[in-house]
N, C-alpha and C positions, 0 to 999 in steps of 0.2 A: 504493500500500500504506500502511496505517496504521502509523505508527511513533511510539511514545511513549518517554518517558525519565524517569528519576529522577536528580536531580542534587544530591545532598547536599554540604554543605560539611563537611570533616573537622575541625571545631573542637570536637567533643564527641561524645557518644553519639547513637545514633539514638533520638529520642523518639517518643512515640506519634503526634503530629501528622504527623511526617515519615513514619512507617510507614504511616499511613492514606493519605497522598498517594501513596506508592509502590504500595500495594495498588490504588488506583483506577487509576493509570496502567498498571500491570501487567495488571489485569483487562480494561481496555478493549482493550489490544493482543491479549490472548488471546481475547477474545470475538469479535474481528473477523479473527482469523487473521493478525494483524500481528506486529510485532517490538517488543520492549521493550529499551531501551538503558540501561546504567548509566554515569553520568559523575560523576567526583569533582571538584568545583570547589574546588581547593586553592590559590587565589591569595591567600588571606589568610595571608601568610607568617608573621606573628607567632603566629597561633593554630592553624594547620593542623598536625596531627601524624599520623604513621604509625599510632600507637596508635588514634586516632579512626577512621582509615580501616579498620583491622582490625575495630574494634568495629561499624562500619556493615556491613561484609561479613558478619561473624558473625551479626548480627541478621537480615539478609536471608536468610541460609542457614537460620537457625532457623525463620523464618516460611515458608520455602519459596518465596520470591520469586525465581524464576530469571530470568536475563536472557540475551538473544540475542547482544548485543555489549557489549564493555567488560570491566572498567571502563576508561574513558578518563580521563586526567588532564590538566587544563588546563595545568599547568606544563610539560608535555611538548609543548605546542602553541604556544609563544610566537612562533615564527617566523611561523606562520600569522596571528596577530593583528597582528603588525607589518606584514605584507604588506597586509592589508586596511586598516589605518590609513593606510599610504602611499597606497593607492588613493583613499581619501577625501580625503586632502590634495591629491592631484593633481586631483581633480574639483571641488575648492573646497567640499566638504561637511565639512571638518575644518580645524583650524588649531592652531598652537602657542600655548600660553598660558604666560606667564612670571610670572603673579601668584604671590607668595609666600604661605605659610601665614599669616604675620602680616597681610598685606594682606587676605586673605580673611576672617580672624577679625574684623578691624576693620569690614569691609563688612557682615558678618552682624550685628554688634552695632549698627551704625548703622541697619540695616533694621528690626531688632527694636524699637529705640527709637522709630522712626517708625511702628510698627504695621504694618510691611510683612512679607510672607512672605520669609524669607531665601532668596536664590538668587543665583547668579553673574550679574553685571551685563554680561557680554560685553565687558569693557574691552579684550581683545586680539582680539576677533572680526574686526574690519576695521582693526586698528591698523597704522599706517605707522611706528610708533616703532622705533628701533633696539633689538634685544633686549639686555637688560642682561647684562653680563659675569658669569660665575660662577654663573648660575642655569640649572638643567636644566629645560626646559619639560615640561609635560604636553601631550597632544594632546586637544583638545576637539572634540566634534561640533557642527556648525553647525545647530542645531535651527531649523526654520522659525519665523518670527515671527508669521505670520498663519495663518488657517485652523484646522482642528481635526483630531483623530484619532478616527475612529469604527471600532468593531469590535463584532461580535456575540459576546459571551461565552456559551459553551455552558451555563454555569450561571447567570450573573447576568443574561443578556439583553443588549440593546443598551447600549453605553457610548460616550459622546462626551466628549472632553477637548480644551479649547482649547489650541492651541500656546502661547498667551501665558502659560499656567500652567507651562510647562516652560522650564528654562534649558539652557544649552549644557553637557551632561554631559561629564565626563572619559572618554575612551576608553582611553588608555594613561597610566598614572602616569609620573612622572619616572624611575622605575627600570625602565620598560619592561613592567611587569606590567599586564595589562588589568583594568579595573573589571568588576564583576559584569554590568552592563548591556551591555557590549561583548562580553565573553567568551561570555556565554550566547547572544547573537544569532548569532555566528559558529559556535559549536558546533552550535546547532539547525539552522543552515543547512547546514553541512557534513555533519551526520549525518542530514539529510533528515527531520527530525522533523515529522510532520504535525499532531500534537496536543500542545500544551503544557498539561499538567495539573499545577497547582501550587497552593499556598496563596494565599488572597486577600490576604495581606500583600504580595504582589508585583503587585497589580493596578495600582498607580500607576506601576510600571516598564514596563508593557506599551506605553503610548503612545510612550515613548522608544525602545523596541526596535523598534516598528513603523516609526518615522521612520528609524531606521538602515537597516532592510531596504529601505524605499522609496528611500533614497539610493543603495543598492547595486543597485536595480532587480531585487530578488529577490522571489519569492512569499512570502506570509505564511502561517504555520501557523494553525491554529485554536486558540483559547485557551479554557481552562476553569479558572476560579479557585474552588477549594474553600473553603467557609467555615471559619472558625477553630473550634477546640474550646475550650469554656469549662468552668470548674469548676461545680459544682452551685450555687454562689453567684452565678453570672453573671460572675465575674471571669475574666481571662485565665488559662488553665491553667498551674499551677505545680506544684512538687514536693509541696506540701501537699495538692493535689487528686489526686495520683497520677501526675503527669507525670514519671515516672522512665524510665530507659532500658528499651528493649525487653528486653534480656538480664536486667535486674533482675526483670522479670516471670517470666522463665524460672527465675531463682534462687529466687523466692518460690513456685514450684510451679504456675505456670499452664501450660496446654497451648497450643501455638502455634495449633491450630485454633480454640480458644476465644477467644484474643486476636484472631485474624483476624475471626472471626464478630462479636465485639463492636465492633471498630474500624470495620469497613465499615458496620455498622448505625448508626454515629454520623453522621447527616446524609444517609444513603441508606436507602431501603427498597424492599421488593418486597411490596406488599400489607401484610398483617399478619404476615408471616413473621418470627419471632424467631430461630429456629435453622435454619441451612442450612450445607451443606458447601461445600468449595472449588469443586467443579464447578457446583453450583447458583448460587453467587455469580457465577462467570464467565458462565454462560448468561443470568442475569437482569440483569447490570449494564449500566447505561446512564447517560451523563452527564446526560441530561435529567431523570433521577429523583433527582439530588442536590438536597437542600434548599438554598435560598438563605440561610437564616438559620443562625447558629452552632449547633453541637450542644453538648450538655452532658455532660461525662464523669461517670459514676456508678460508683464503684468497687464498690458493692454489686451493681449489675447485672452487672458483669464477673464477680464471684464466683458469681453465680447461673448464668451461662452456663458458667463453668468447671466448676461442680458438675454441670451437665447432662452435659458431655463426660466427666467422671470416671465418672459412673454408667454411661455407655454404653461405656466403654473396656474392653478385654480385660484380664482379671485377671493374666495372665502379663506383659503389657506394664506394668501398674501395679506389679506385684511387682518387676520389674526396675528400675523407676524409684525405688522407695523403699528398695530393699535397700542401696545405698551410704549413704543417710542413716541407716539403722538400724545399719549397721556402724560408723559414726562414733560411735554411742552405745554401742558395745561389745556389741551383740547377737550371740549365738551361735545360728545357725540350725540347727545340728546337734541341738540339744536342744529346739527350739521346734516349734510346729505348722507345717503347710504354709503358707508365706507367702501363697500364692494364696488359700487359704481365709480367712485373716485379712482380706486385702484385700477379698474378696467381701462380707463383712458390714460392713466399716468404710466403704467408699466411699460409701454412702448418706448418711453423716454428715460427709463431708469436702468442702470447697470447693476445696482445692488439694492438690498433691502433698505439700507439707510438712505440711499438716494430716493427710493420710492417714498419713504416716510417724509423726507424733506420736501419733495415735490407735491405731496398730498396735503401738506400743512396748510396751504392757502385755502383749502375748502373748510377748515375747521377753526380758523382764527383769522382775524383781519390784519394783514401785513401792510404796514405803512411803506409806500414806495420811497426810495432814496431821493434826496434833493436833486441829484444829477439826472435821475430818470424823469422826475417831474419837469425839470427845466427843458429836457429834450423833447418830451411828448405832450406836455400840458400847454397848449398854445391858446391865445385869446381867440383866434379865428375858429378853432374847433369847438369852443365852449358852447355857443348857441346851438350848434348842430347836435351836440350831445344832450343838451337840455331838452331839446325837442324830441330826441330819440328816447330819452328816459320817460317822457310823457306817453309816447307810443307804447313803450314796454309795459306800462301799467295797465294797458287795456287789451293786450294781445293774448292769444293762447300761448302758454309757455311750453313750447316744444322746439327742438333744435331747428327744424325747417322754417318755422314761422319766425324765430329769432333771426336766423340767417337772412331770410327774405327782407325783414324790416331793416337790418343794417345795410343790405344791398340797395334797397330803395332810397335810403337816406344818402348813401354815397352817390347814387345816380342823380338824385335831385340837386345835389350841390356840386356835381361835376368833379368829384374827387375819387381816388381809388379806395377800394375796400379797406386795405390795411391802415389808411389814414384815420379811419374811425375805429377799426378793430384793435389797434395797438393801444390807444388811450383807454378803451374799454377794458382791455386785458389788465392793464396796470391798475385801473381803478378798483377792480374786483379781486385781484390776486396779489398786487404789489410787485409783480414780476413781468419781465418782457418775454419769457419763454414758457409757454404752456401749450397744451393741446388746443385744437380749434376753439375760438372764442365762443361760438354758438353752442358747442358741446359743453364747455365749462359753465356757461350761464344756465343751460338746461339742468345740469346736475346740481349746481349751487342753489337753484330755486329762485322764483320770481321775487319773493319778499326780501331775502338776504341780498340778492344781486342789486336790486334797486336801492336798498338802504346803503349799501357800500358805494354805489355810484353817487348818490346824493351827498354823502359825507365827503367825497373827494372833490365835488364841484367847487367847493370853497378854495381849493388849491389852484384853480385855474385863474390866470390873469383875465381881466376884462378889456374889451376894446375901448380905447380912449376916444 
């Protein structure tokens, strides 16, 4: 059975690179009827926090990445790591190392000065020296000195690393906590992980992990290393490119299905398909179709995809999403129009939930236009035309067609273009210059509220001298 896993370190939020890796691993298991396991690698005692763990779990829940087993925590498995380390000591594949931090620092400095790659020199590998008193040793793996490690990466293709490039890595630190390269091997082994899908920043760790598995006479999983996500400038993705937490995207008004659609499209494709739902992604996903080169994060493309999902979303769903945001602005829905109707005409113009709320605000509160807008559009010559139009508005049937026809008649009667009247009207009732069609806005806002807003704004118009 195919078993994949996602194993984040709880030292911060779940960022988009980690989320994409989780999605690939999850989808591969789902596609093949396998199982997806969640493991929390919490052995970085200084930086791991429960808050970060909860943030990761919350992000996965929001994205809908469900798991079949877990979460498992490495710090609850220390006894298992100790047992395996002892097994490797007995078989001669590991040894105690008493080198101090100061000694290792000096070694690295000397190697750098000589133009060499810094690595442990194996000074305690076959040492017969008496262990120094007062120093708690680490346990190191006795990496083969000759030969090479070869594996076929399901994304990168065949990879060969000479063992001479690898040093004797630490398995257990002096405090008994496993290093990443040891803990992950034992976890993947015990959890029967068949496919290790992770970022390609781990590709140099793979030969070390393979050698540990070979020393234990255990089968190897298949490896797939997913390329990095870069910014639009080709640099490593950072906060300035949009590398923020998954839940911050939620806070900023992105829909989970849109973020999923965008993230999995970064470095993976199915023909020319740009928009696809969760089921289609699972049915189409294959590791062999992941690009080998890094993907570039484009925040505008993400907005475009989110805009698509907003347009397709149910109006009741969107209304429920923006209602709390509007309530924070003091909106009273008992006196405003039907929120679903407002959403229906605004969502074509919004890329996020927050934008949808901002653009819907004018229906539920009276927004005073800026001085600059008034000076540009409130003219003395248009004032009498609008006064006459308001009078007409008070007696007509209040529907979009009739409203439109009345504005058009007024424009024709005064030999001016439709927008010359429509723009001041728009500003009078919404305080904005950008809204859906003015006749539609007025219809939804309602006759009473629309006319009251217009009359209130008439005092801001200059009069003809």
